[in-house]
C-alpha positions as CSV (number, residue, x, y, z in Angstrom):
1,M,30.1,-1.1,1.5
2,R,29.4,-2.9,-2.0
3,F,26.4,-1.5,-4.2
4,A,26.2,-4.9,-6.6
5,M,22.4,-4.2,-8.3
6,E,21.4,-6.9,-10.8
7,S,24.5,-8.4,-12.8
8,A,22.8,-6.7,-15.7
9,L,23.5,-3.5,-14.6
10,S,27.2,-3.8,-13.7
11,E,28.1,-3.2,-17.5
12,L,25.9,0.1,-17.6
13,R,28.4,1.2,-14.4
14,R,31.3,0.5,-16.2
15,D,30.2,2.5,-19.1
16,S,29.8,5.7,-17.6
17,R,33.1,5.4,-15.5
18,S,34.9,4.4,-19.1
19,A,37.2,7.3,-19.9
20,E,36.4,6.9,-23.3
21,G,33.5,9.6,-23.5
22,A,30.3,9.9,-25.9
23,E,32.6,12.0,-28.4
24,G,34.9,9.0,-29.4
25,A,31.7,6.6,-30.0
26,T,30.5,5.8,-33.1
27,S,27.1,7.4,-33.9
28,R,24.4,7.0,-36.5
29,F,24.5,11.0,-36.7
30,T,28.0,11.3,-37.7
31,G,28.4,12.8,-41.1
32,R,24.9,13.4,-41.3
33,R,23.1,16.8,-41.7
34,V,20.5,17.5,-39.2
35,H,18.5,21.0,-39.3
36,F,16.8,22.3,-35.6
37,I,13.6,24.4,-36.2
38,G,13.9,26.5,-33.5
39,I,17.4,25.9,-32.2
40,G,17.6,28.3,-29.1
41,G,15.7,26.1,-27.4
42,S,17.2,25.0,-23.9
43,G,16.8,21.1,-24.8
44,M,17.0,21.6,-28.8
45,S,20.4,23.7,-28.5
46,G,21.2,20.4,-26.0
47,L,20.6,18.0,-29.0
48,A,22.3,20.3,-31.7
49,R,25.8,20.1,-29.2
50,M,25.8,16.6,-28.7
51,L,25.5,15.9,-32.4
52,L,27.8,18.2,-33.0
53,D,30.2,16.4,-30.8
54,S,28.8,13.1,-32.6
55,G,30.3,14.5,-35.8
56,A,26.8,15.7,-37.4
57,I,26.5,18.8,-39.7
58,I,24.1,20.9,-37.5
59,S,22.4,24.0,-39.1
60,G,18.8,25.4,-37.7
61,S,16.8,28.8,-37.3
62,E,15.9,30.9,-34.5
63,P,13.6,34.1,-34.5
64,K,15.5,35.6,-31.4
65,A,19.3,35.2,-30.6
66,N,20.8,33.9,-27.2
67,A,23.2,32.6,-25.4
68,Q,22.6,29.1,-27.6
69,T,22.6,30.6,-31.0
70,I,25.6,32.4,-30.4
71,E,27.7,29.2,-28.8
72,L,26.3,27.1,-31.5
73,T,27.3,30.1,-34.4
74,K,31.1,30.2,-33.0
75,R,31.2,26.5,-33.8
76,G,30.2,26.7,-37.2
77,V,26.8,26.5,-37.1
78,K,24.9,28.1,-39.5
79,V,21.8,29.6,-37.6
80,S,18.4,31.9,-39.6
81,R,16.4,34.8,-38.0
82,D,13.7,33.8,-40.6
83,Q,11.9,30.0,-40.1
84,L,11.0,30.3,-43.8
85,G,13.3,27.6,-45.1
86,E,16.7,29.6,-46.6
87,L,18.9,27.4,-45.3
88,L,17.3,23.9,-46.3
89,T,18.6,21.8,-49.1
90,R,17.6,18.7,-50.3
91,D,20.8,16.9,-49.1
92,I,19.8,17.3,-45.4
93,D,19.2,14.3,-43.9
94,L,16.4,15.3,-40.9
95,V,14.4,18.4,-39.8
96,V,13.8,18.4,-35.9
97,R,10.8,20.8,-34.8
98,T,10.0,21.6,-31.5
99,A,6.2,20.7,-30.0
100,A,5.6,24.5,-30.7
101,V,6.3,24.7,-34.4
102,R,3.3,23.5,-36.0
103,D,2.3,22.2,-39.5
104,N,1.5,25.6,-40.8
105,N,5.3,26.6,-39.8
106,P,6.5,28.2,-43.1
107,E,10.1,26.5,-42.8
108,F,8.1,23.2,-42.0
109,Q,6.4,23.5,-44.9
110,A,9.3,24.0,-47.2
111,A,10.8,20.8,-45.5
112,R,7.9,18.9,-46.9
113,A,8.3,20.7,-49.9
114,H,11.9,19.4,-50.2
115,G,10.5,15.5,-49.2
116,L,12.9,15.8,-46.3
117,K,12.5,13.8,-43.0
118,T,11.2,14.8,-40.4
119,V,11.2,14.3,-36.4
120,K,9.9,16.1,-33.6
121,Y,11.8,17.1,-30.5
122,A,11.3,14.0,-28.3
123,E,11.9,11.1,-31.2
124,L,15.2,12.7,-31.6
125,L,15.7,13.0,-27.9
126,G,15.0,9.1,-27.9
127,Q,17.2,8.5,-31.0
128,V,19.9,10.0,-29.0
129,M,19.4,8.6,-26.0
130,Q,19.6,4.8,-27.5
131,E,23.4,5.4,-28.3
132,R,24.4,6.4,-24.4
133,L,23.3,5.6,-20.9
134,G,20.4,7.3,-20.9
135,V,18.5,8.5,-17.9
136,A,14.8,9.8,-17.6
137,I,13.2,11.3,-15.2
138,A,9.0,11.4,-15.2
139,G,6.8,12.5,-12.7
140,T,4.2,15.2,-12.2
141,H,5.9,17.0,-9.8
142,G,9.7,16.9,-9.7
143,K,11.1,16.1,-12.9
144,S,13.0,19.2,-13.0
145,T,14.1,19.4,-10.3
146,T,15.4,15.9,-10.3
147,T,16.9,16.2,-13.4
148,A,18.5,18.9,-12.5
149,M,20.1,17.1,-9.1
150,T,21.0,14.0,-11.0
151,A,22.8,15.7,-13.3
152,F,24.6,18.3,-10.9
153,A,25.8,15.3,-8.2
154,L,27.1,13.3,-11.7
155,L,29.3,16.8,-12.9
156,K,30.3,17.0,-9.2
157,C,31.5,13.1,-9.1
158,G,33.5,13.3,-12.5
159,A,31.4,11.8,-14.7
160,D,30.8,14.7,-17.2
161,P,27.1,13.7,-18.4
162,S,25.2,15.2,-21.1
163,F,21.9,16.5,-19.7
164,V,18.8,18.4,-21.1
165,V,16.6,19.9,-17.9
166,G,13.2,21.6,-18.3
167,G,14.4,24.9,-16.9
168,T,17.2,27.0,-16.5
169,V,19.5,25.8,-13.6
170,P,22.3,28.6,-12.8
171,Q,24.7,26.2,-11.7
172,L,25.1,24.0,-14.6
173,G,25.2,27.3,-17.0
174,G,21.5,26.9,-18.3
175,G,19.4,23.7,-18.9
176,S,21.5,21.5,-20.8
177,R,25.0,20.3,-21.8
178,S,26.9,18.0,-24.2
179,G,29.4,15.7,-22.1
180,K,32.0,13.4,-22.7
181,G,30.3,10.5,-20.8
182,R,28.3,7.8,-21.2
183,A,25.4,9.1,-18.6
184,F,22.8,11.4,-20.8
185,V,20.0,12.3,-18.3
186,A,17.0,14.1,-19.4
187,E,13.3,15.1,-18.3
188,A,10.9,13.1,-19.8
189,C,7.3,14.8,-20.2
190,E,4.3,13.3,-20.2
191,Y,2.5,15.6,-22.1
192,D,1.0,14.3,-25.3
193,R,2.9,11.1,-24.3
194,S,6.0,12.4,-25.6
195,F,8.0,10.2,-22.9
196,H,6.8,7.2,-25.3
197,N,9.8,8.3,-27.2
198,L,12.9,7.8,-25.3
199,R,14.8,4.8,-24.8
200,P,16.3,4.8,-21.1
201,R,18.1,2.4,-19.2
202,V,17.4,4.0,-16.0
203,A,14.4,5.3,-15.7
204,V,12.8,7.6,-12.5
205,I,9.4,8.2,-11.5
206,T,9.2,10.8,-9.4
207,N,5.3,10.7,-8.2
208,I,2.3,10.6,-10.2
209,E,-1.3,12.6,-10.3
210,E,-4.2,14.0,-12.2
211,D,-2.8,16.9,-14.8
212,H,-2.7,17.7,-18.4
213,L,-6.6,16.2,-18.8
214,D,-6.4,17.7,-22.2
215,C,-5.1,15.0,-23.5
216,Y,-5.6,12.6,-20.8
217,K,-9.2,11.2,-20.0
218,D,-8.4,10.1,-16.5
219,I,-6.1,8.9,-13.5
220,D,-6.2,5.5,-15.0
221,E,-5.1,6.7,-18.5
222,I,-2.1,8.7,-17.1
223,I,-1.5,5.8,-15.1
224,E,-0.7,3.7,-17.9
225,S,0.8,6.2,-20.0
226,F,3.6,5.8,-17.1
227,R,3.4,2.0,-17.4
228,A,4.4,2.3,-21.0
229,F,6.9,4.3,-19.9
230,A,8.5,1.9,-17.7
231,R,8.2,-0.5,-20.2
232,L,10.4,1.1,-22.5
233,V,13.2,0.5,-19.8
234,P,15.1,-3.2,-21.0
235,A,15.4,-5.8,-18.6
236,D,19.3,-5.2,-18.0
237,G,18.1,-1.8,-16.5
238,L,16.5,-0.1,-13.9
239,I,13.6,1.8,-12.9
240,I,13.6,3.9,-9.8
241,T,10.1,5.0,-8.6
242,N,8.7,6.9,-5.6
243,G,8.0,4.2,-3.0
244,G,5.5,6.5,-1.1
245,D,3.2,7.0,-4.3
246,R,0.3,4.7,-4.6
247,R,0.2,5.2,-8.3
248,A,4.0,5.6,-9.3
249,L,4.1,1.6,-7.6
250,K,1.2,0.6,-9.9
251,A,2.6,1.9,-12.6
252,V,5.6,-0.6,-12.4
253,A,4.0,-3.4,-10.6
254,G,4.8,-6.8,-12.1
255,L,7.6,-5.3,-14.5
256,V,10.2,-7.5,-15.3
257,T,12.8,-5.0,-15.3
258,P,14.5,-4.2,-12.2
259,I,13.1,-1.8,-9.3
260,Q,14.3,0.4,-6.6
261,S,11.9,2.2,-4.3
262,V,12.5,5.2,-2.8
263,S,10.8,7.0,0.3
264,I,11.6,9.6,3.5
265,D,11.4,7.4,6.2
266,Q,9.8,4.2,5.4
267,N,11.2,0.5,4.7
268,T,12.4,1.3,1.0
269,T,15.2,0.2,-0.9
270,W,16.3,3.7,-1.0
271,S,15.4,5.9,1.9
272,T,16.4,8.9,3.9
273,H,15.8,9.5,7.6
274,V,15.3,12.9,8.5
275,M,17.9,14.0,11.4
276,G,17.4,18.0,11.3
277,I,15.2,20.5,9.3
278,E,16.6,24.5,9.6
279,S,15.1,27.5,8.2
280,G,13.2,24.4,6.0
281,R,16.3,22.8,4.9
282,Y,16.4,19.1,5.7
283,R,19.2,17.1,6.8
284,G,19.1,13.1,6.8
285,E,20.9,10.1,6.5
286,V,20.7,8.2,3.0
287,R,20.3,4.6,3.2
288,F,20.0,1.8,0.7
289,Q,18.6,-1.4,2.0
290,G,18.4,-0.1,5.5
291,K,22.0,0.6,5.4
292,P,23.4,4.2,6.2
293,V,25.3,4.8,2.4
294,G,25.5,9.2,2.8
295,M,24.1,12.4,4.4
296,L,22.1,15.0,2.7
297,R,22.3,18.4,3.7
298,L,20.0,20.4,1.1
299,A,20.3,24.1,0.5
300,V,17.2,24.2,-0.4
301,A,14.0,24.1,1.4
302,G,11.4,21.7,1.5
303,E,10.6,18.0,2.0
304,H,9.7,17.3,-1.5
305,N,13.4,18.6,-2.2
306,L,14.6,15.7,0.1
307,C,12.6,13.3,-1.7
308,D,14.0,14.2,-5.2
309,A,17.3,14.3,-3.6
310,T,17.1,10.4,-2.3
311,L,15.9,10.0,-6.0
312,A,18.6,11.7,-7.2
313,V,21.7,9.9,-5.2
314,A,19.6,6.1,-6.4
315,A,20.0,7.6,-10.4
316,C,23.8,8.5,-9.9
317,T,24.6,5.3,-8.0
318,A,23.6,3.4,-11.0
319,C,24.9,5.7,-13.3
320,G,28.4,4.0,-11.3
321,A,28.6,7.3,-9.0
322,D,29.5,6.6,-5.1
323,P,26.5,7.2,-3.4
324,A,28.1,9.2,-0.2
325,K,29.8,11.3,-3.2
326,A,26.5,12.1,-4.6
327,A,24.8,13.2,-1.6
328,E,27.7,15.2,-0.7
329,A,27.4,17.3,-3.7
330,L,24.0,18.0,-3.6
331,S,24.6,19.8,0.0
332,E,26.3,22.5,-3.0
333,F,22.6,22.3,-5.3
334,T,20.5,25.4,-5.4
335,G,17.6,24.6,-7.4
336,V,16.1,25.8,-10.9
337,D,15.2,28.6,-11.6
338,R,11.6,29.7,-10.7
339,R,11.7,27.0,-8.0
340,M,10.8,29.6,-5.3
341,T,13.5,31.2,-6.1
342,E,14.5,35.0,-4.2
343,M,14.3,37.5,-6.5
344,G,14.6,40.1,-4.2
345,R,12.9,42.8,-1.4
346,Y,10.5,45.6,-1.5
347,R,9.9,47.5,1.5
348,D,11.5,44.6,3.4
349,A,9.4,42.0,2.0
350,I,10.8,39.2,0.4
351,V,9.5,38.4,-3.3
352,V,10.1,35.0,-4.0
353,D,9.0,33.2,-7.8
354,D,7.9,29.8,-8.2
355,Y,6.7,27.9,-11.3
356,G,4.1,26.0,-9.0
357,H,0.7,25.5,-11.4
358,H,-0.8,22.3,-10.1
359,P,-2.4,22.0,-6.4
360,T,0.1,19.8,-5.3
361,E,2.6,21.9,-6.3
362,I,1.0,24.9,-4.3
363,R,0.2,23.5,-1.0
364,T,4.0,22.0,-1.3
365,T,5.7,25.3,-2.2
366,L,3.5,27.3,0.4
367,K,4.2,24.9,3.1
368,A,8.1,25.2,2.1
369,L,8.2,29.0,2.1
370,R,6.4,29.0,5.5
371,E,9.3,26.4,6.8
372,K,12.3,28.4,5.3
373,Y,10.8,31.9,6.1
374,S,8.0,32.1,9.0
375,P,6.7,35.2,7.1
376,R,4.4,38.0,9.3
377,R,2.2,37.2,6.4
378,L,2.6,34.9,3.3
379,I,1.1,36.6,-0.3
380,C,0.6,34.6,-3.0
381,V,0.1,35.8,-6.3
382,F,-1.1,32.8,-8.4
383,Q,-1.9,32.4,-12.4
384,P,-3.5,30.3,-13.5
385,H,-2.1,27.8,-16.3
386,Q,-5.0,26.7,-18.9
387,A,-8.4,26.9,-18.6
388,S,-9.3,23.1,-18.8
389,R,-6.4,22.4,-16.3
390,T,-8.2,25.0,-14.1
391,R,-11.8,23.5,-14.4
392,L,-10.7,19.9,-14.0
393,L,-9.0,20.4,-11.1
394,L,-11.1,23.7,-9.4
395,D,-12.0,21.3,-5.9
396,D,-8.2,20.7,-5.6
397,F,-7.3,24.8,-6.6
398,S,-9.5,25.6,-4.3
399,R,-7.9,23.5,-1.3
400,S,-4.6,24.6,-2.5
401,F,-3.6,28.2,-0.3
402,V,-3.9,27.4,3.0
403,D,-0.9,28.7,4.2
404,A,-1.3,31.9,2.2
405,D,-2.6,34.5,4.3
406,L,-3.8,36.4,0.6
407,T,-3.9,34.9,-2.6
408,L,-4.3,37.5,-5.5
409,I,-5.2,36.0,-8.8
410,P,-5.2,37.7,-12.3
411,E,-6.6,36.3,-15.9
412,I,-5.9,32.9,-16.8
413,Y,-3.0,31.8,-18.5
414,Y,-4.4,30.8,-21.7
415,V,-2.4,27.6,-23.4
416,R,-4.5,25.4,-26.0
417,D,-7.9,26.1,-24.9
418,S,-10.7,26.3,-27.4
419,D,-13.0,29.1,-26.9
420,E,-15.6,26.8,-25.6
421,E,-13.0,26.0,-23.0
422,R,-12.4,29.8,-22.3
423,A,-16.0,30.4,-21.9
424,R,-16.3,27.6,-18.8
425,I,-14.2,29.0,-16.5
426,C,-12.5,32.2,-15.2
427,S,-10.2,33.3,-12.5
428,A,-13.2,34.7,-10.3
429,D,-14.8,31.0,-10.2
430,L,-11.7,30.3,-8.3
431,V,-11.2,33.0,-5.8
432,E,-15.0,32.2,-4.9
433,R,-14.3,28.6,-4.3
434,I,-11.1,29.8,-2.3
435,N,-13.2,32.2,-0.1
436,R,-16.0,29.8,0.5
437,N,-13.0,27.4,1.9
438,G,-12.1,30.0,5.0
439,Q,-9.6,31.5,2.9
440,Q,-9.1,35.2,1.6
441,A,-8.4,35.7,-1.9
442,L,-9.1,38.6,-4.6
443,H,-9.8,38.7,-8.4
444,I,-7.4,41.2,-9.3
445,P,-7.6,40.8,-13.1
446,S,-4.3,43.0,-14.6
447,F,-0.3,42.7,-13.4
448,D,-0.5,46.6,-12.8
449,E,-3.4,46.3,-11.1
450,I,-1.6,43.4,-8.5
451,L,1.4,45.5,-8.3
452,A,-0.6,48.3,-7.2
453,H,-2.2,46.5,-4.4
454,L,1.2,45.1,-3.8
455,K,3.1,47.9,-3.4
456,R,0.2,49.6,-0.9
457,E,0.4,46.3,1.1
458,A,3.5,45.0,1.4
459,R,5.5,45.2,4.6
460,E,8.5,44.0,6.4
461,G,8.2,40.8,7.6
462,D,5.8,39.5,4.7
463,V,6.8,37.2,1.7
464,V,5.4,37.7,-1.5
465,V,5.2,35.1,-3.9
466,T,4.5,34.8,-7.8
467,M,3.3,31.5,-8.8
468,G,2.5,30.1,-12.4
469,A,3.6,28.6,-15.4
470,G,2.7,31.7,-17.4
471,T,4.3,35.5,-17.2
472,V,3.1,35.9,-13.4
473,W,6.9,36.6,-12.7
474,E,6.9,39.7,-14.3
475,V,5.1,40.7,-11.2
476,G,7.8,40.1,-8.8
477,R,10.4,41.6,-11.3
478,D,8.4,44.7,-11.4
479,L,7.9,44.7,-7.7
480,V,11.5,44.7,-6.9
481,A,12.6,47.1,-9.4
482,G,10.1,49.6,-7.8
483,H,8.4,49.9,-11.3
C-alpha cells in the first residue's frame, strides 16, 4: 500500500531519505563562533554537536564535567568549569544560555558587557530546526516518550536522525544526538511558551491538560498556546494529533495545514486495534485510514504507551519511514529513564521509579504498574513538585492514588515558588484530601523517615514506586542499596 499524503509532504520525505546528510548541507552556522552557557545539558550538548557538524566553532561552560562535556572536549571544544566569562571574546557571534541561567549570571553579564548577541536555548533550537526536517513533539504528557520512540524507530529504519529528548534514553546513548540525516526530532515544551520558538515541518500533539498554571491563566489559554504552536507548521507540513483528546482537536481545528488524527480503537487517520495484553504490555494492529499497515508489540507497559507508539509511527511515516518497519522497531524500545524504571529489589519487593508529577500521569502510571506486576500491595512515594501546581490541582491530585494501597508523601519540592505561594499549601493538605477520599496516605516529611518506614513495611510481592519530578528517586536508590 502506498502512503501518499498531501503532495506537499512528498519533498520532505525525499529529503529525509536522501543520502546527503545534514553535515553536507549549507548552514547559517558554518564558520560562526557560538558559546554555550551550560553546555553539559542534554539539549545544549546536542545542539552543540549539531552545530559542530555544521562547521561552527563551539565553546562553552559547565560547572560539572559529564560524558557530554568530555565528548565535546575530545572534538576540540573549549569548555570552562567556571561561568565567569573567561572564554568570551568580542569575535563570538552568538551566546546561548539555558532557561536556568538567570540574567544575573556572571557569564551572561560578561556577554552583555562585550556586546555579544544572546539567545535562549529554545530560540536556537528553532533556528537549527529551520535547516532540517523538524519534527516537534508537544503535549502535557508523553512528549518525552513519544520523542524517544520516534527517534529510536527512525534510527532502526536507517534514517540517522538528530534528536533532543527531555530525558535520558539508555538505548539512544543519552538524550540527544547529531545525525547525518535530514530529520531532527525534538521535544517541544509548553512551559513559558518556549515551543513558540520552534519551526517544525511536522508537529505532534499528544494531549492537552491543565498544567504550568504559574504561567498560564487557565485551560483556554493553554489550548490557545498549543494552537499558536500548531500554526507554526507551514501549509506544506503536517500536524499529527491525538484524536481521542478533545482539547488537542480544538487546538488544531480549522488550520490550513494538513492534520492527521491518532487513537486507540477509534475511527481516526491512524489507529491501533488492541489485540492482546500480557503483563501490562499491549499488542495491536496499526491501521492507516482503516487498512492494516503494521503490528505493535510493546516492551513497555501501559495503554498510554500504545498511544504514544502509534503517534511515533505516524511521525516516522511523515519522515519517509515504512510504517510496518517503524512499528516493528518499537518492539525493542525499553523506555525513557524515570518512566516506570525498575531500580531493583528490597526484601523481594520490586522498586520502581517514575517521573510522573501531574494527576493524570500518576493515575496512568499506577494503573500500568498494577497491570504489569499484579502486586500484593502497591506502595507509592509521591513527592509533590511545585507549590502552585499542588495547590491549583489539589482536587485532581487527591483522586489520583486510587490504585495505590498506601501513599507516602514528603515535603513539596519547591520550584520557582514565591514565599507567599509556599505558605498557601503544604504536603499535609494533600494527605488530608487523599484520606478524605477513602485512600490511605501518610505525611512523612523527610526522605530518611520514609526510607525507614519502607524498610519496616516492604515485603515480598510488594511494588514500591517513587514518583515525582524532584529528587524522590533517591529514596528508591537508597532502598535498593540497603542504605
